[in-house]
Short mmCIF file of the C-alpha atoms (twelve columns), coordinates in Angstrom:
data_MODEL
# 
_entry.id   MODEL 
# 
loop_
_atom_site.group_PDB 
_atom_site.id 
_atom_site.type_symbol 
_atom_site.label_atom_id 
_atom_site.label_alt_id 
_atom_site.label_comp_id 
_atom_site.label_asym_id 
_atom_site.label_seq_id 
_atom_site.Cartn_x 
_atom_site.Cartn_y 
_atom_site.Cartn_z 
_atom_site.pdbx_PDB_model_num 
ATOM 1   C CA . MET A 1   -6.850  133.551 170.652 1 
ATOM 2   C CA . ASN A 2   -3.810  132.138 168.866 1 
ATOM 3   C CA . ILE A 3   -3.958  128.902 166.888 1 
ATOM 4   C CA . LEU A 4   -1.250  126.250 166.932 1 
ATOM 5   C CA . GLN A 5   -1.695  124.192 163.754 1 
ATOM 6   C CA . ILE A 6   0.219   120.917 164.194 1 
ATOM 7   C CA . THR A 7   0.048   118.740 161.093 1 
ATOM 8   C CA . PHE A 8   1.661   115.659 159.605 1 
ATOM 9   C CA . SER A 9   0.908   116.140 155.925 1 
ATOM 10  C CA . PRO A 10  3.569   114.659 153.626 1 
ATOM 11  C CA . THR A 11  1.514   115.170 150.435 1 
ATOM 12  C CA . GLY A 12  -0.568  118.187 151.478 1 
ATOM 13  C CA . GLY A 13  -4.072  116.739 151.842 1 
ATOM 14  C CA . THR A 14  -4.138  116.922 155.630 1 
ATOM 15  C CA . ASP A 15  -2.856  120.509 155.531 1 
ATOM 16  C CA . LYS A 16  -5.747  121.477 153.228 1 
ATOM 17  C CA . VAL A 17  -8.297  120.211 155.729 1 
ATOM 18  C CA . ALA A 18  -6.591  121.831 158.732 1 
ATOM 19  C CA . GLU A 19  -6.322  125.175 156.944 1 
ATOM 20  C CA . ILE A 20  -10.038 125.220 156.118 1 
ATOM 21  C CA . ILE A 21  -10.749 125.021 159.845 1 
ATOM 22  C CA . THR A 22  -8.158  127.572 160.974 1 
ATOM 23  C CA . LYS A 23  -9.033  130.106 158.254 1 
ATOM 24  C CA . ALA A 24  -12.660 129.988 159.362 1 
ATOM 25  C CA . TRP A 25  -11.584 131.104 162.840 1 
ATOM 26  C CA . GLY A 26  -9.737  134.177 161.561 1 
ATOM 27  C CA . ALA A 27  -7.045  134.164 164.256 1 
ATOM 28  C CA . PRO A 28  -3.216  134.183 164.010 1 
ATOM 29  C CA . VAL A 29  -1.851  130.738 163.124 1 
ATOM 30  C CA . ASN A 30  1.505   129.231 164.074 1 
ATOM 31  C CA . LYS A 31  2.152   126.213 161.831 1 
ATOM 32  C CA . ILE A 32  4.134   123.212 163.065 1 
ATOM 33  C CA . ASP A 33  5.128   120.664 160.405 1 
ATOM 34  C CA . LEU A 34  5.442   117.207 161.965 1 
ATOM 35  C CA . SER A 35  6.998   115.848 158.772 1 
ATOM 36  C CA . ASN A 36  10.156  117.870 159.461 1 
ATOM 37  C CA . ALA A 37  12.678  115.399 160.858 1 
ATOM 38  C CA . GLY A 38  14.971  118.156 162.144 1 
ATOM 39  C CA . THR A 39  12.566  119.939 164.510 1 
ATOM 40  C CA . ASP A 40  12.936  119.657 168.279 1 
ATOM 41  C CA . TYR A 41  9.277   119.085 169.164 1 
ATOM 42  C CA . SER A 42  10.009  118.942 172.889 1 
ATOM 43  C CA . SER A 43  10.682  122.697 172.761 1 
ATOM 44  C CA . LEU A 44  7.047   123.443 171.851 1 
ATOM 45  C CA . ASN A 45  5.057   124.740 174.796 1 
ATOM 46  C CA . PRO A 46  1.585   126.006 173.866 1 
ATOM 47  C CA . GLU A 47  -0.372  128.044 176.389 1 
ATOM 48  C CA . LYS A 48  -3.857  127.394 177.760 1 
ATOM 49  C CA . GLU A 49  -5.080  130.549 176.025 1 
ATOM 50  C CA . ASP A 50  -4.158  129.006 172.665 1 
ATOM 51  C CA . ILE A 51  -6.202  126.583 170.601 1 
ATOM 52  C CA . ALA A 52  -4.338  123.670 169.064 1 
ATOM 53  C CA . ILE A 53  -5.247  121.658 166.000 1 
ATOM 54  C CA . ILE A 54  -3.508  118.319 165.587 1 
ATOM 55  C CA . ALA A 55  -4.137  116.793 162.169 1 
ATOM 56  C CA . VAL A 56  -2.754  113.555 160.721 1 
ATOM 57  C CA . PRO A 57  -3.580  111.222 157.839 1 
ATOM 58  C CA . SER A 58  -4.863  107.720 158.501 1 
ATOM 59  C CA . TYR A 59  -2.325  105.067 157.484 1 
ATOM 60  C CA . GLY A 60  -4.092  101.732 157.395 1 
ATOM 61  C CA . GLY A 61  -6.517  102.838 160.104 1 
ATOM 62  C CA . ARG A 62  -3.790  104.072 162.463 1 
ATOM 63  C CA . VAL A 63  -1.876  107.253 163.283 1 
ATOM 64  C CA . PRO A 64  1.437   107.294 161.371 1 
ATOM 65  C CA . SER A 65  4.102   106.122 163.804 1 
ATOM 66  C CA . LEU A 66  6.395   109.090 163.153 1 
ATOM 67  C CA . ALA A 67  3.566   111.533 163.813 1 
ATOM 68  C CA . ALA A 68  2.699   109.714 167.031 1 
ATOM 69  C CA . GLN A 69  6.291   109.921 168.266 1 
ATOM 70  C CA . ARG A 70  6.601   113.624 167.480 1 
ATOM 71  C CA . ILE A 71  3.260   114.596 169.023 1 
ATOM 72  C CA . SER A 72  4.286   112.691 172.159 1 
ATOM 73  C CA . ASN A 73  7.284   114.997 172.542 1 
ATOM 74  C CA . ILE A 74  5.152   118.160 172.665 1 
ATOM 75  C CA . HIS A 75  4.107   119.538 176.060 1 
ATOM 76  C CA . GLY A 76  0.362   120.167 175.747 1 
ATOM 77  C CA . ASN A 77  -0.060  122.153 178.987 1 
ATOM 78  C CA . GLN A 78  -3.827  121.392 178.952 1 
ATOM 79  C CA . THR A 79  -4.253  123.518 175.828 1 
ATOM 80  C CA . PRO A 80  -7.712  122.991 174.259 1 
ATOM 81  C CA . CYS A 81  -7.221  120.851 171.182 1 
ATOM 82  C CA . VAL A 82  -9.155  119.816 168.083 1 
ATOM 83  C CA . ILE A 83  -7.937  116.551 166.576 1 
ATOM 84  C CA . ILE A 84  -8.384  115.719 162.881 1 
ATOM 85  C CA . CYS A 85  -7.767  112.521 160.970 1 
ATOM 86  C CA . VAL A 86  -7.830  112.634 157.174 1 
ATOM 87  C CA . TYR A 87  -8.352  109.584 154.999 1 
ATOM 88  C CA . GLY A 88  -8.747  108.704 151.326 1 
ATOM 89  C CA . ASN A 89  -12.397 107.563 151.375 1 
ATOM 90  C CA . ARG A 90  -11.762 103.971 152.558 1 
ATOM 91  C CA . ALA A 91  -11.989 104.025 156.371 1 
ATOM 92  C CA . TYR A 92  -10.179 105.674 159.274 1 
ATOM 93  C CA . GLU A 93  -10.874 102.837 161.738 1 
ATOM 94  C CA . ASP A 94  -8.888  103.476 164.967 1 
ATOM 95  C CA . THR A 95  -6.986  106.577 163.823 1 
ATOM 96  C CA . LEU A 96  -9.145  109.135 165.598 1 
ATOM 97  C CA . ILE A 97  -9.318  107.394 168.968 1 
ATOM 98  C CA . GLU A 98  -5.574  106.713 168.846 1 
ATOM 99  C CA . LEU A 99  -4.897  110.375 168.049 1 
ATOM 100 C CA . ASN A 100 -7.135  111.351 170.969 1 
ATOM 101 C CA . ASP A 101 -5.132  109.132 173.322 1 
ATOM 102 C CA . ILE A 102 -1.790  110.474 172.042 1 
ATOM 103 C CA . ALA A 103 -2.912  114.092 172.394 1 
ATOM 104 C CA . GLU A 104 -4.331  113.560 175.886 1 
ATOM 105 C CA . LYS A 105 -1.176  111.742 177.012 1 
ATOM 106 C CA . SER A 106 0.888   114.696 175.783 1 
ATOM 107 C CA . GLY A 107 -1.159  117.030 177.959 1 
ATOM 108 C CA . PHE A 108 -3.652  118.480 175.469 1 
ATOM 109 C CA . LYS A 109 -7.357  118.756 176.295 1 
ATOM 110 C CA . VAL A 110 -9.313  117.329 173.362 1 
ATOM 111 C CA . ILE A 111 -12.542 119.312 172.900 1 
ATOM 112 C CA . ALA A 112 -13.583 118.209 169.402 1 
ATOM 113 C CA . ALA A 113 -12.654 115.686 166.723 1 
ATOM 114 C CA . ILE A 114 -13.067 115.589 162.957 1 
ATOM 115 C CA . ALA A 115 -12.742 112.783 160.435 1 
ATOM 116 C CA . ALA A 116 -12.321 114.304 156.972 1 
ATOM 117 C CA . ILE A 117 -11.756 113.146 153.407 1 
ATOM 118 C CA . ALA A 118 -8.902  114.097 151.067 1 
ATOM 119 C CA . GLU A 119 -7.579  112.611 147.854 1 
ATOM 120 C CA . HIS A 120 -5.824  109.290 148.433 1 
ATOM 121 C CA . SER A 121 -2.070  109.904 148.525 1 
ATOM 122 C CA . ILE A 122 -1.210  106.801 146.465 1 
ATOM 123 C CA . MET A 123 -4.363  105.792 144.557 1 
ATOM 124 C CA . HIS A 124 -5.442  109.214 143.359 1 
ATOM 125 C CA . GLN A 125 -8.629  107.957 141.728 1 
ATOM 126 C CA . TYR A 126 -10.135 107.609 145.190 1 
ATOM 127 C CA . ALA A 127 -11.514 110.867 146.632 1 
ATOM 128 C CA . ALA A 128 -10.030 112.710 143.637 1 
ATOM 129 C CA . GLY A 129 -10.195 116.475 144.062 1 
ATOM 130 C CA . ARG A 130 -11.275 116.346 147.679 1 
ATOM 131 C CA . PRO A 131 -11.716 118.300 149.813 1 
ATOM 132 C CA . ASP A 132 -14.138 119.771 147.251 1 
ATOM 133 C CA . MET A 133 -16.605 122.644 147.586 1 
ATOM 134 C CA . LYS A 134 -19.122 120.504 149.470 1 
ATOM 135 C CA . ASP A 135 -16.401 119.399 151.880 1 
ATOM 136 C CA . LYS A 136 -15.238 122.974 152.411 1 
ATOM 137 C CA . SER A 137 -18.763 124.115 153.222 1 
ATOM 138 C CA . GLU A 138 -19.215 121.262 155.678 1 
ATOM 139 C CA . LEU A 139 -15.837 121.815 157.330 1 
ATOM 140 C CA . ASN A 140 -16.585 125.517 157.684 1 
ATOM 141 C CA . SER A 141 -19.805 124.637 159.498 1 
ATOM 142 C CA . PHE A 142 -17.782 122.314 161.775 1 
ATOM 143 C CA . ALA A 143 -15.361 125.160 162.489 1 
ATOM 144 C CA . LYS A 144 -18.258 127.443 163.434 1 
ATOM 145 C CA . LYS A 145 -19.701 124.872 165.856 1 
ATOM 146 C CA . ILE A 146 -16.299 124.297 167.465 1 
ATOM 147 C CA . LEU A 147 -15.722 128.052 167.841 1 
ATOM 148 C CA . GLU A 148 -19.124 128.382 169.512 1 
ATOM 149 C CA . LYS A 149 -18.086 125.682 171.986 1 
ATOM 150 C CA . ILE A 150 -14.822 127.516 172.673 1 
ATOM 151 C CA . ASN A 151 -16.557 130.865 173.189 1 
ATOM 152 C CA . ASP A 152 -19.388 129.411 175.285 1 
ATOM 153 C CA . ASN A 153 -17.080 127.578 177.675 1 
ATOM 154 C CA . SER A 154 -17.751 128.637 181.254 1 
ATOM 155 C CA . THR A 155 -17.522 125.538 183.431 1 
ATOM 156 C CA . GLY A 156 -14.943 123.528 181.495 1 
ATOM 157 C CA . PHE A 157 -14.960 121.734 178.164 1 
ATOM 158 C CA . THR A 158 -16.936 118.528 177.743 1 
ATOM 159 C CA . THR A 159 -15.145 115.537 176.254 1 
ATOM 160 C CA . PRO A 160 -16.440 114.310 172.880 1 
ATOM 161 C CA . GLN A 161 -17.330 110.662 172.320 1 
ATOM 162 C CA . ILE A 162 -14.888 109.467 169.681 1 
ATOM 163 C CA . PRO A 163 -15.285 106.224 167.690 1 
ATOM 164 C CA . GLY A 164 -12.610 103.554 167.553 1 
ATOM 165 C CA . ASN A 165 -11.285 100.496 169.342 1 
ATOM 166 C CA . ARG A 166 -8.831  99.837  172.130 1 
ATOM 167 C CA . PRO A 167 -6.612  97.962  171.621 1 
ATOM 168 C CA . TYR A 168 -6.089  99.517  168.197 1 
ATOM 169 C CA . LYS A 169 -5.928  97.422  165.058 1 
ATOM 170 C CA . LYS A 170 -2.514  96.024  164.168 1 
ATOM 171 C CA . ALA A 171 -0.379  98.488  162.223 1 
ATOM 172 C CA . GLY A 172 0.657   97.453  158.730 1 
ATOM 173 C CA . GLY A 173 4.067   97.776  157.102 1 
ATOM 174 C CA . ALA A 174 5.153   100.335 154.532 1 
ATOM 175 C CA . GLY A 175 4.603   98.074  151.535 1 
ATOM 176 C CA . LEU A 176 5.070   100.597 148.710 1 
ATOM 177 C CA . VAL A 177 8.559   102.108 148.633 1 
ATOM 178 C CA . PRO A 178 9.169   104.761 145.935 1 
ATOM 179 C CA . LYS A 179 12.256  104.474 143.750 1 
ATOM 180 C CA . ALA A 180 13.810  106.898 141.277 1 
ATOM 181 C CA . ASP A 181 13.970  106.320 137.522 1 
ATOM 182 C CA . ASN A 182 16.451  107.664 134.973 1 
ATOM 183 C CA . ASN A 183 15.003  111.174 135.263 1 
ATOM 184 C CA . CYS A 184 16.650  111.532 138.684 1 
ATOM 185 C CA . THR A 185 19.302  114.269 138.716 1 
ATOM 186 C CA . SER A 186 20.483  113.477 142.280 1 
ATOM 187 C CA . CYS A 187 19.480  116.951 143.457 1 
ATOM 188 C CA . GLY A 188 18.927  115.533 146.962 1 
ATOM 189 C CA . LEU A 189 15.590  117.239 147.630 1 
ATOM 190 C CA . CYS A 190 13.888  113.907 148.285 1 
ATOM 191 C CA . ALA A 191 16.358  113.012 151.024 1 
ATOM 192 C CA . LYS A 192 16.098  116.474 152.559 1 
ATOM 193 C CA . GLN A 193 12.290  116.346 152.610 1 
ATOM 194 C CA . CYS A 194 11.876  112.721 153.758 1 
ATOM 195 C CA . PRO A 195 10.125  112.650 157.177 1 
ATOM 196 C CA . ALA A 196 11.682  109.280 158.018 1 
ATOM 197 C CA . LYS A 197 15.210  109.959 156.727 1 
ATOM 198 C CA . ALA A 198 14.810  106.815 154.644 1 
ATOM 199 C CA . ILE A 199 16.690  108.035 151.558 1 
ATOM 200 C CA . ASN A 200 20.446  107.516 151.436 1 
ATOM 201 C CA . THR A 201 22.248  110.807 150.759 1 
ATOM 202 C CA . GLU A 202 24.923  108.906 148.844 1 
ATOM 203 C CA . ASN A 203 22.438  107.093 146.597 1 
ATOM 204 C CA . PHE A 204 19.225  109.069 146.124 1 
ATOM 205 C CA . LYS A 205 17.630  106.495 143.827 1 
ATOM 206 C CA . THR A 206 16.884  104.021 146.598 1 
ATOM 207 C CA . ALA A 207 15.174  104.131 149.985 1 
ATOM 208 C CA . ASP A 208 15.507  102.034 153.126 1 
ATOM 209 C CA . SER A 209 12.389  99.836  153.154 1 
ATOM 210 C CA . LYS A 210 12.702  99.443  156.935 1 
ATOM 211 C CA . LYS A 211 12.514  103.211 157.475 1 
ATOM 212 C CA . CYS A 212 10.160  104.218 154.637 1 
ATOM 213 C CA . ILE A 213 6.557   104.791 155.759 1 
ATOM 214 C CA . SER A 214 5.123   105.063 152.203 1 
ATOM 215 C CA . CYS A 215 4.075   108.659 152.831 1 
ATOM 216 C CA . MET A 216 4.786   109.640 149.185 1 
ATOM 217 C CA . ARG A 217 6.364   112.962 150.123 1 
ATOM 218 C CA . CYS A 218 9.382   112.254 147.913 1 
ATOM 219 C CA . VAL A 219 7.072   111.510 144.978 1 
ATOM 220 C CA . VAL A 220 5.246   114.816 145.404 1 
ATOM 221 C CA . LYS A 221 8.357   116.917 146.022 1 
ATOM 222 C CA . CYS A 222 10.608  115.579 143.239 1 
ATOM 223 C CA . PRO A 223 11.067  118.423 140.701 1 
ATOM 224 C CA . GLN A 224 11.756  115.901 137.912 1 
ATOM 225 C CA . SER A 225 8.812   113.583 138.755 1 
ATOM 226 C CA . ALA A 226 11.430  110.871 138.920 1 
ATOM 227 C CA . ARG A 227 10.252  109.010 142.033 1 
ATOM 228 C CA . LYS A 228 7.497   106.446 141.632 1 
ATOM 229 C CA . VAL A 229 6.038   103.350 143.237 1 
ATOM 230 C CA . ASN A 230 5.581   100.028 141.464 1 
ATOM 231 C CA . GLY A 231 2.567   100.461 139.185 1 
ATOM 232 C CA . ALA A 232 1.564   96.801  139.296 1 
ATOM 233 C CA . LEU A 233 1.535   96.790  143.119 1 
ATOM 234 C CA . VAL A 234 -0.515  99.997  143.164 1 
ATOM 235 C CA . SER A 235 -3.053  98.433  140.788 1 
ATOM 236 C CA . VAL A 236 -3.404  95.376  143.026 1 
ATOM 237 C CA . ALA A 237 -3.817  97.564  146.123 1 
ATOM 238 C CA . ALA A 238 -6.374  99.774  144.350 1 
ATOM 239 C CA . LEU A 239 -8.433  96.760  143.349 1 
ATOM 240 C CA . ALA A 240 -8.379  95.435  146.923 1 
ATOM 241 C CA . ILE A 241 -9.989  98.607  148.312 1 
ATOM 242 C CA . LYS A 242 -12.199 99.459  145.323 1 
ATOM 243 C CA . LYS A 243 -15.435 98.274  146.945 1 
ATOM 244 C CA . ALA A 244 -14.733 100.145 150.188 1 
ATOM 245 C CA . CYS A 245 -13.962 103.334 148.260 1 
ATOM 246 C CA . SER A 246 -16.852 103.143 145.784 1 
ATOM 247 C CA . THR A 247 -19.297 105.136 147.940 1 
ATOM 248 C CA . ARG A 248 -18.574 108.755 148.819 1 
ATOM 249 C CA . LYS A 249 -17.781 109.074 152.520 1 
ATOM 250 C CA . GLU A 250 -18.744 112.257 154.339 1 
ATOM 251 C CA . ASN A 251 -16.887 114.310 156.944 1 
ATOM 252 C CA . GLU A 252 -17.746 113.714 160.587 1 
ATOM 253 C CA . LEU A 253 -17.688 115.988 163.641 1 
ATOM 254 C CA . TYR A 254 -17.526 114.793 167.239 1 
ATOM 255 C CA . ILE A 255 -18.147 117.566 169.726 1 
# 
């Protein structure tokens, strides 16, 4: 068994969750980074003997639009697939069912689904340090149950019942667009790493608000810690979701 790990993880939280699952299976892993704007995703052709993991963060209760577009270009070839949505302890709403529909439309066969928690990519006080040891133990137990389903398959995989609504909730806008301060050295790494190509290569300090998806990859990748979002706006947003994030959410498995 070979594993195709397909992730959209601009700040690394989604990758952490996906890697806990794939490491538990102990098989060779081929990693596909959906945040890479230069990859030709239509050239990917997994085989039925493979197992695919498709993992994305939840952006306002939806699959990030860029991730959706890039997954749609992959030819699934009825490869068994585990879908994962990762969120920052507020709610994942319609993300998981939307990801299921995208994966199935691309030709994957969804056999299991996971909703998992990781540190919020903007408001780091929510789900700080997660996935933690408890999460890792729980995700490892999920991986074991999924592997048992894979190994026990004899008459075809059953389809899991996945929560969510159709039509999906309305997608929100970017809202928080990072900008560079005086520490910026114009090294260009932010523009090179931007999944949406929203940063002008002739003026690295700004970003196109129409293209930016507020993924915070440029903030994480900047070697000078020069890119930031408006602190006042972050504080307002944090206060708005404080009640929803006050109780620890747990990981969920649908199999």
